[in-house]
N, C-alpha and C positions, 0 to 999 in steps of 0.2 A: 503493500499500501504507499501511497505516497505522502510525505510528510505534512502534518497540518503545515499549514502556514502557508390708264391713266386718267377714266374716267370721272371724275366729280359730282358725286350726287351733293348738288349745293343744296338740298333741304335740311340735308343734318346741318349750314351753319344755325339754323334759327331753334335749333337744341332750347326748349325750352331751363328757368334757371332750376337749380336742383335745390329741390325745398333744405334736405339737414344736411349743406356740402359736408359737412367733415360727419355727419351719423353714421348710423350702424345697423343694418335688417336685423333685427333679432327679435322674438316673441318678448311680450311687457309681463313679468309677473306679477304676481300679486304687491303690493305696497307692503313694508317691512317698517315696523314701528320705531322711529329711531331711538327709542330708548330699549328696545333689544338688545342687547347681549349674545354676539355669537361664541364670544371666547370663553363664559362663565355659566356655569350650573346654576340653579336655584339650591339655596343654603339647604343644608342635610338630605340632599339627594345627592348622586353617586354621577359624575359628570355623563353626558351623553355626547359617545362617540358620535360626529359627526357622518352625514352619510353621502351618496352622490347627490339625495336632490335636494339638500339643505346648501349643497356648492352651489348646485345649477337655479334655487332659488336666489340665494346671495346674488351670484354674476347677475341673474334677469332684472335684477331690483334696481342693481345698480346700473344697469343699461337705461333705467326707467329713466332714472336721474339723471346719466348723460347724454342722453336724446331730450331730455328738459331743461339742458343748457349746465343743470347742477356738475360740474364735472369735479371739483372738490368735492362732494359729495359722494360720488362716484367711485372716485378714486379711492377713499375710506372703504367703501365695500369691497373693495377689488380686495384692497391688499388685508382686510380682515383674511375673505375668505382665502388669499395665498398663504394666510398666517394658519388659517382652521388645515390644511394641507398636509402639514408637517406634525400634526398631532395623531395619526394614523396611519395606518397601512391595508386599510379595509377599503379605499377608496377605488375609482376602475380610472383606468386608465387614461379616457378623455376626462375626467370630472377632475383628475386629481390635476392635468394641464391645464383646463379651464380658466383658472382665475390669471394664470400668466398670458393667455390669449387676448384679455379684458385687458389688462394692463397693456398690454400690446397698440393695444385700440384706443387706450388713454393717451399714451403715447403719439400714437400715429397725430390723434386731434391735436396737438399743441406740439407738433412737426418735431418730436423731439426722436432725433432718429437712429442715435446710437443707441438709446434705449428699445427704440420698436425692434432694430435686427436682434435688443440681448432675449429680449422676453419672447420673440416672434423664433428665432433660433432653439432657443429650449422646446418649445412646442413642438415644431416641423423635427424635430432628431429624436423627439422619447416617443413621438408616433409612427416613427418610421421601424414598423413590424410589423408580422403579419395580420393581417385582419384589420390596421388600421390605416395605411398608407391610401387609402383613400378616403378616411376621413373629413367632413367637411372641417373639421379645426386644423386639422395640416397642411390641408390646403391653402384656407384661409391663411394661416403662418407662414408659409411661403410666400405667397401673393404680398404679404407686410415687409416680409425679410427682401423680397427682392425690387420694394418699392425704396427701405432701405437704402437698399445698394445705389439704388439711380440718386438716392438725393444726397448719397455720398462720393457721387463720383468714379461707383466703383461697378462701370459699365458693362464690365464681362462676369462678373456675378450675378447682378440684375438682369440679364439677360437670359443665364442658365434655370434661374428660379422662377423668374417671371412665365419665360416660356414654360416651364413643367406645371406652373401653377394655369395659365390661363386653358389646359390642352385639359388640365384634369379636372377644371371646374365648366367643360365645354357641357352645354345639355343639361346643365342641376338646377332644377328648381331652386333647391335648399345654397345656391351659391351663386344665385345672380352678382348679387352684389360684391363676391370674389371677382368673381369674373371680370365687372367691369372695369374693377380695382386694376386686376394682370395686365388686361386688353390697353388702358391709357399710359401704364406705365412702360410695357412692352412696345405701344407704337413708338413715345418718346424715344426710349433705346435705344430700338431699331432704327430710328432716323438716325439719330446721334452717331451711330458703329458704322452707318453707310448697311445694313442689311441688305440682303436682294428680297426680303420681302416687306422691308419697310413699307413702301406706300402703300401696298396691299392689307397691311396690318391695320394702317393710319387710317387706310379712308372704312375700311370696315368697322372700324372706331367709331368715328363719326357716322354712319351709317346707321349704326344700334337705335334702339328705341332708348331716351331718357329712363335710368333707375331709379326707383323711389331710395330714399338712406343711400346717396351715394357718398362714396368717399372721395371722390374726385371733385376739387375747388369749379367754380365759374371760370375762376382767370387758368387754370391749367386747360381746360377745354377751351377757350380763347386762346391757349399758346398752342395747342395742336391746331384748330383750325388755321390758326398763322402759318404750322408748318407745312400744312396741305397746301394754300398757296404758296409757298414761296415752291413748293417741289414741283407744280404742275408750274409756275414761271419758270423755276430752272428746265424745266421738259422743255418749253418751247410752245406753250399756250398761250393765247393773244393777250398781252397784259392790260390790253384798251377793256375787254369782258373780265378777266380776272378783277381791274379797278373798280369798275362799275359795282362789282358783284361783293369785293371786298367792302368798298366804303360802304353799301347797305347794310353788309353783316354789323361794322364797326358801330353805325348809329343805330342799330334797332338791337342789338344782342344785349340780353342784360348779364349774361355772361363777361362781356367787356367791360358793361358797367359794375360789374363786383369786382373787377380789379384794382388794383392801386395804381395813381397817375400816372408813376414814372413807365408801369408795364402800359399801359395807353398810350400814351407816348411813343414808346417803344413801335407800337403796332400801325402810329399813324405816321411813323416814317420810315414804316414801308411800304404802305400806301402812297405816300409821298414819290418812291420810287419807281412804282408801276404806275402812276399817271404818266411822270414823266418819258419812260420808255414808251406808251400809249399815244403820247405826246400833247399829250393834255395837259401845256407849261403853266400853263396862267394856274391852274388848280394845283398840279405840283409845286411851284413855288408857296402858295399858299399853306401849304401842309408842311413845306419844309420850313418855312418859315417861322412855323406855331412850335413845330418840335424844335428849331435852332434857339427859339425864345425861352422857352421851357428848360432847354437844358441847361440854357446860360444861365436863369436868375435860378438856378439849384445849383452851380458848382458842379454838378454832372460832367466833367471833364473826362471823358475817357478815349476810346477807339471811335465808337459810335457817331463821340461828334466833331471827331473830322471828318469824319466819312460823311453826316451829314453837310460838312461845309462844302465839301468838296461838290456834293449830288448839286447842294442850294446855286455855286458858280456855275457848273455847268446849264441847268435850268435856266441861268441868265444867259449865257453865254448863248443857249439857242432860241434863245427869246429875241436876239441881235444888240443886247445889251455885253457887247465884250468887253469895252473897257469896265465897267460897271463890275463884270465876275473878275476881273483883275485887282478892281480897289478891293472888292469883297473877300478873296482871299488874300490878296498882302498886309493886309488890316487885320485878318484872324492868325497870320502867321507873325505879324510883330504882336501879337497880345500873346498868342500863347510860345513866342521862342523863349527858352531858359525855364518853363515851368518846370515844376517838379511831376514824373510820372507821365510823361508827355513818350508816345510811342516816336519815336525818329522816325521810322515806314512811312509816317501818316504826310509828313513831308515830301517824301519822294515823289507820291500823288499828287499834292498841291503844287514842287515845282515842274513837273511832267505837266500836268495842263498850264501853266503860267504860259509853258512853251507852246504849247496846241496855240492858245489864246494869242500870243505875239506874234506868231509864223502867220498867223489868220487874218493878224493887221499888218501883216508885210512888214515886221519887226525880226529880218533873219539870226541878226545877228543876240540879240533878246532872246529870242525863241531858244538859239540852240545854246546861249545860256545858262537855261534853265535848264535844258537837259541833262547837262554837264552838272548841274548842282544837283539833280535828282539820279545820276548815274554814282555821286561821289558818296551823297547820306547812302543808298543803299548797299556799295560795295564794305561800308562801314560793321555789317552785319551780315551777308551773305555771299560765298562763294562763287566765281567769277563764271561757272557756269548752270549757277540757278536760272529756274524760267522766268523767275520776275528781271533778273538782270539781262539774261538774252533779249528779254522783250525792248527794253531800252534802246538796243543795239540799232535798230532801223532809225530809229529819231537822229542819229547822231549823226552828222556830217564831218568826217573827217578833212574835208578839204575846206570846212569855215576856220577864217585867222585865227581862234582863238581856241582852236584843237591843237595848236603843235605844243601851245603851253600849258597843256590839261596833265593831268599828273597823271592819270591812270590810258596816255596814250599810248604810250608802249603797248601795256596790256590789251587793248585795243586792237593796236595792230596785227597783233598776235594771236589774236582768239581765231580758232578756225570751228567755223561754226558747218562748212559746206568739210565734210572729213571725207577725203577720198578713199576707196574702197580697194583691198590689194588679195592675191591668190590664197594668204591661209591669215587673215583673220587678224591679223599682228595689228593694223589699226584700228578695229573696232577693239579688239582687247585694250590696247592702249587708251584709248580712249572711255573704255567704257568707265576703267579703274583711276584715272586722273576725273573724274566726276563728270564727263561731257553724255553723261545719259541721253540728256534734253537734245543736243545736237544730234547728238545719233537716230536720235526719233526723226529729227526731222527730217535728216537725210535718209533714212528709209522708207518713208512715207512719200517726198517728193521723186527718188528714182522708181517706186511702184507706178508713180503715172508716165512715165515714157518707156521706152525699149528694151535699158539697160533692166530691168523686172524680171525679165527672160535669160540673163545669163546665168551661166551655174556661177558665177562670181557673185551674184546680188544673192542669189541663196542660201549661196554659204553662210553669208557674212549676215545676211536679216537671222541666218538660226540661229548661229554665233550669238548674235545681240539679242534675242530670244530667248536662248538658253540660261542665259547669263544673269537677265532679268525674271527666271523662275515659270516662263512661258513652257514647260515642256511639251505637252504634246503640239503647241504650237511649232516648236523647234525640230521639234522628230518630224513632223509635215513633211515640213520646207528640209528635210536633207532625203525623205523619201522623195519627193518632188524634184531635186537634184538629180537621182540615181534613174527615175523614171526618166526624165528629157536627157540625161547626158552619160548614162551607167555608173558601173563602181568605178571607174575609171574616169571622170569630168577632165580635159584634157588641160594643159598648164598649170591642175592642182594635185597637188601631194595626196597619194591614197588617205593617208593615215589622217588628213586634217580632219574628212567629215566623221570620221570615227571619233575623236576628240570631242567634236561638236555635240555630237550624241551621249557621250560619256558625261559632258560637263550640266545636258539639259534631263538626263538620266537619276542625275546623282547627286550634284552641288546643288541642291534646288527646295523646298521645302516638304516634297513628298517625292523622294528616292525611289525607284524601281528595280527592286533587285533581278528581277528575271530581264527588264530591258537591258541593266549595265551587263548580266551575262553573259547574253547573245552577240552584246560588241567589242566585252573582252574577247571574248572567244576568236572574234572576226580579227580582234587586232593583233592577234597572239600566231595568227597561221599566217598572217601576212610574211611573205620569203623577202620582200627588201629592207635594208637596215631603215628603222624610224630613226628621223632627224633629235637628237638628244634633247633639246628642249622641247620635243612633243613627247617622248618616253616620259620623261622627268613627267610631265600630265597627266600620263595615262596610268603611270603607277603610286604618285602621288594621291589619285582620285580613288584605286585599287584600296590604299589604305582607308581611303576616308570613308568608303564603305563599308570597311569592316567596322572602323572605329563605330560611326552611327549606329549601327548595329548591334555595340558590345562585345563582335568577337577580336577581343582584346589582343588574342593571341595572334592571330593572322596579322592584325595592323600592328605589332610590336617588329614580325618577321618582315613585316613587308616594309616599316618604317627602316630596318638593317640594312635592306638591299636597295632601298631606293637613294640612301645615304651614297649607296658604294657608284649609283650608276655615272656615268660621265658626263658632263658637264659641257654645255656649248664653250666656242672661244671667248663670248662673250656674256654679261645678261641678257637675254630678251624679255618681251613683256610673258612670253608662256612658262621662261623657265623662272622668274618672278611667282607668276600666277600659282605655280604649280609648287616653288618656297611656299608661299603662303598657307597654300591648302594641308600641305605638313605637316604644317605648325601648326594649326590648329588641333589636326589629332594627334602629334609627338606629343605636345607640350600638356597632354592631358592625362598621359597613358606610359608615357618611357622617362626613364631612369634618368637619376640630373647629368648624367655624360651623353646622353643620346639631346635631351634637351638644348644642354649647349653648344653642340654641334647644330642642332637647328636653328640655333638662335644668331649663331654668331655668323652664319652663313647668309640667314637673309638679311639680318643689318648690315652688312658689310654691302652684298648686292643690289638692294633698295637704294643704295645711295646716288647708283649710276643711272635711277631714275628718277627723278625729282616731281616731277607731275602726276606719277602716280600715286594721289595722296589718298587717294581711298584703297587702295592695295595696302599701302604702308600701316594705315590705320587698321584695316583687317589683321594687318600679320603682330601690329602691338596689341589688338584686344589680346590674342590667342599669349603673349606672352605677361601681358602684368595680368590679362584675366587666372591665368593657372600658376602661376609665380608662388613660389613657398614663400613663406613668410620673410623668411631672411634672407627674399631678391626684394621683397616691398620696401617701395621708402613714402613715407608720410604724406607725399602728393600722388598715392595712387589712386583714391576716388577721383581727384579731381583731374586725373589723364585718362581715367575711364570715359570721364565727362566730355573732355574735351573731343578725345576719337570715336565718342557715339555722336557729337554735333557734325565730323568730319562727314562719317560714313552715311548721318538724316541727310545733310547735304548736298551729298554726292548719288545719294541714289535714292529712287522710287521710296515712297513714305510705307509701303509693304513690302521690303526688301528683305530679306531673310537676314541678310547681315546686322539691317538697323535694330533685328530683335536677336539676334548673336549680341550686339552689343548691349542692349538692356536689361539681357540673362545675365550678362557677363556682371555689370553692375549690382543685381541683383545679388549675383555670388557673394562678391566682394562686400555686401552689406553684410549679409549673413556671414561671412568668415569676423567680421566685427561684433557680431552679436548684435546689428540697429537692425531686427527683426521685422520692425514697423518700415522702414525706410526698404529694407530687401521684397515684401510685399508689393508696395506700391513698384516697383519697376517689374515684377514681374507678373503687375497687370499691366502694365505698358507693354511689353513682351506677346502677352495675348493680344492686348488690342491691335499689334503688327502685325502679328502673325494673323487673325482675323480678318483686316484688310486685304489681305492677298486677296490674287482674280480667284485662287484657287487654293482653298484655304485647306490646309489638313487637319482634321478630327482628331487623329489622335495624340499633336502637337497642341492641341487648345484643349483636349481634355487634363494632358501630363502639366500644362502650367500652373492651369484652376485645382488640379489637385492636388499639386505643391504648396500653391496657397492655402491650401486646407492643411499640408502636412505643418507649415509653419506659423499658420495661427492656433494651431493644436500645441505647438510648444509653448505660445502665448496665454494658453491656459484659455482660448475663446473658443470651447467645446464643440457646443452647441452648432457656433455658426461652420466650426470646420466640418465638421460632420454632416451638415447640409451639404454645403459646398461637394464635401466629397463623394457622396453616394450621387449629385447631379452627374459628376465629372465621372463617375464607375458606368453613370448609364448612356454617358454617349459611348464607353466602345468597342467594337466588338472583340473579346478575348483571343476568342478561334483565327482570326486573321488583321486582327490590327498590328501593327507593327510590335514585336515582342518586347524591347527593353521598356518601350514606355506604355503599355498595357497592363504588364509586369506592376509597373511602380504607382500605375493607379488602383491596381488590385490592392501591392500592399496599404498604400494612404488610407483608401476605403476601410482594410481592416482593421486598421493600428487605433483612426475616427471611431469605427462601430464601438473597439474596445473601451477606449477611452469616456466616451458615449453612457455606452448600457452597462458596463462593468460587467457582461455577461462575455465569457470565454467560448461558451457552447455556440453563440453564432454566428463567432469569428470563426470556430472553426469549421461549421458550415460553409461558411463563404470560401476559403481556402479547400478544403474536401470537393466542393465542387470543381476548381482548376485544376487544384493543384496532383489527384488521384486521376486526371482524367490526362492519358499522354497526347492524345491531340492539342491539348493547350500546353503542356510541362515540354515537348521534346522541344517544340518553338524555341524555346526560352534558350539562351545561352548560360553555360557550365554556372557561371557564378549567380546570376539572375535565380534558377536552380536549386543553386545552394541556398539563394539568402531565402526565398520563399519557402524552402523545406522547412527550414531553420522556423521561420516565422508561425508556420501551421506547427510545430512541434512545442512551440513556447506557448501556443496557444491550450493544444492539448493538454499541456504539463498543467497551465493555470486550472485546466475546464476536470480538470484529477482523471482523465482516459488512461486508459490501459498501458502499462510499459511497455508492451509487445508493440502498437502500436508505433510507441514514440522513438522506441529505439528503431523500427523499419526507415521512422522519416529521418534519423541522425546517420544510418548507413548509407540511404540516396542521399543526402548533400555530401557523405563525404565522398561517395562514388562520382557523383556531381564534379565535384575540383579534380578526377581522376582524367575527365575525357579533358580539362583547358589544356595538358599538353606540355604546360613545364609549372614549376613549383610555383605554389603561392603561400609564403608562409601565414600572413596575416590571414588569409582565407583560412588555410589548414589551422590555426591557433584558433579561427573566432570557434568551427566548429567542435575542435575539441575540449574549449571553454565548454561550449553548449551542454555536451555530452558528460563531462564532469558533474557541471550541477545538477542534472537530471539523476546522473546516477546517485548522487547525495540525497535528491529529493524521494526517490525512491528506494535508497536504502539498497544501493545493487552493488555487491563485491568490497572494493576496499573505499567504497561511498565515493568514487570519482576519483582518488586521489593521482592512478596512474595519468589518467586521462588530462588530470591539472597540470601535472609534472610537464605531460607532452606539451600542452600549450602554453606552458610561461617560457620552454626551450624555442621553441615556435618565432613567438614574441618576441623574446633578445635577437632572436637572428633574421627577423623584419627591422626590428631598429637597425643592428651592426648593419645589414647591407642596403637600407635606405630603398628594400624591392620594389616596391609598388612606384613610387616617384612622384606618386601622386600629390597634392597639397597636404602641407602640415598643418596640422591641429592641434589646441594644447588639449593633451590625454591625460590630465592629471586626472579626474575621474574615472578615466577608464582604468588607471591605475590602480587609483583607490578600490575601486570593485573588486576588483581581480584579487587585490591583496586580502580585502576581508572576506573573498570567498575560500582561496589560499588557506586562511588561518582556522577555517571554520572546518574544511573538510580535511586536514588536517589532523585537526584537534580532535575529530571524528574517529578518524582512522587510528590513532596515534593512542586511543582508548582500544582496540582489539589484537593491540602488541603485544606481548609475553613483556613483562618488564625487565 
């Protein structure tokens, strides 16, 4: 025995005012006398144990106060009911957690979002058991938590929870109010996250009938109407029709009337924009002037204030008063110049418009000076290939006399927005990693309209550009078209290059395709002619990278050693530098110190030969700093990581996987410093970036959400962690998803479930479903198998499981490491340490003494050899635990020995 211990439904714009904007649909029970004490019994009688009916009656009475506007009285009843739930263990699960749900309702009304999240998460996670997952209390709590996540700008968490609550409440008469809440907040969230179904969700909400006692305040309804009109305008709907309909809505809607004056002014400003676009200039000027006066009078000086000034000036110009427009802009610029908090980029638009106005008046020299002013301002904050910087190029006349002394004249002469294509993609590769992706985009679009689009050179280079951008299927399609038109050996093109481009598309992106990569590697390996050294470096670095991202570290480590031994080109090329950066990402995270040093030294030496490849340099530095051991980190490492992220973000599309890589590196850096709140923020940003990709990977998003749950659990926010982990778990398919990611999601779900419920039997059920299934476990890497087998065994020990099953799991964990192919002292030590503890708890043999000795020996070997080469962390707590167990096991074993 174990030892103890997009058509618009405009009628929706007329939704009537919501009667009780922050009320809650709930049957009102009989009133409770104010003098009645629910916490005390009559004297001389035994205290009566509260029942489910008592709790429900108290909450119903509190809700009656709540709907009547007596929120303080309601809060007292809710808290009293909550106190009673701790006095007995005889309450049903739903009644026990109903007071917490009522408290979440109260805090929703007063918009204390942190408390909403806290109480709602406790209910939703507590009811995450068989028979209660579809309970109305749980679904309502999930909707509340999603709304709180939206209010706290945790949009990925909000989207996850609100979609679950929305789907679960669909078609249920008992959850009409909950459905309305989830629908409204999901509409707002989907729009802000650019979800593909954002417009459909929003339109469906506006078309839905009004719900009595809705939680949705009138001003939020008005905001969602604004969002819908904005989306229609952005999609190209007639601004005249939109302006007329929106003006009628703003004038007549009680939702707008119930909004605060600042919000109403914001809506009016958008109306002015519509009126201007529609050509109703007098109306636009009046509307925008009214907003300008309101903002100025209330000293609300922000980006929107600057935009409103710009729109007013443009309206004046369009009405023929160009001189008045210039005077208006210049007077406002003078008033704002030097004011704290003003975004300098607002002045870029002002200077650009002044340039246009002066040019229209025939003042060419003055106009050019304003255009140069605009360029100078924007270059203070943006890189030279940024889209807004490039947009100014067409306005600048390099023949203007003032251009010769312009500080950025040399830069503008050197900038190549017309990049020429070559036969092996070198120029496209270089331009991409110089941050010129927008210039590349322009070239590809321009050539697509010419006969060049039919050439092998164009198809090859466009495929490379698409592959680097993460458009895997489109890139592979271009290579297929190349072969269909020109055969497997297109004239003038190195036959290895199309294969290399296919590898980049299949591997170096958000959704790696192992099967496609295997096909291409087979074709590459079958080539008879020698492959150019820099191209061979790329191929082998991608082979290493593929093994690394799928946690096949033995193959990756062997591949890195082979890659380091490859011949190098006579001088670094864009291809060889890209290969070095890819190898660096993999090698810095899994190799020993000597290999890390070699990878780093070569990259840092060779990247100096290509100063324009700023994004590639940032990529390599992210890998170096993000994976450095503590002794290699300086005090400014976080600052450097932030700067590298900005470089990558400014030089690549917002959705690119390198942007997410930078954000994940910042998450890791904060974790290593114990700054978990900041780590969660960066993890959330990485999730947002991953979701922005045109072809997002569901496994990656589930993993980042699940990892947030892991961090929240470490902060003691168990309920919130459990709920997020559960929803992330529901996103994956364990039998088809990326193995290393789905295994982490399952383990995190099990960990949060155990912490929340203290029920190891439920954790055992989770692991048994997957770990005992060869169809699942055989897909995992040996180390992942070991980790999950040990986690399964740990839960089984805690649940008092049979020793034979525990022993079998430990044996399987040891055998999994036999399949690694090389020794892993740290991993071996961990398996032996767990076996020693288990043998001690189950009174087996020598109580685990031999296993503990073996574990300590392997740990010492690991420390001596630094065999893992991974990031070093403070292991003091681990060593203290190990010492404690060694002493306990040694003492008990010593009692069995003869004197």
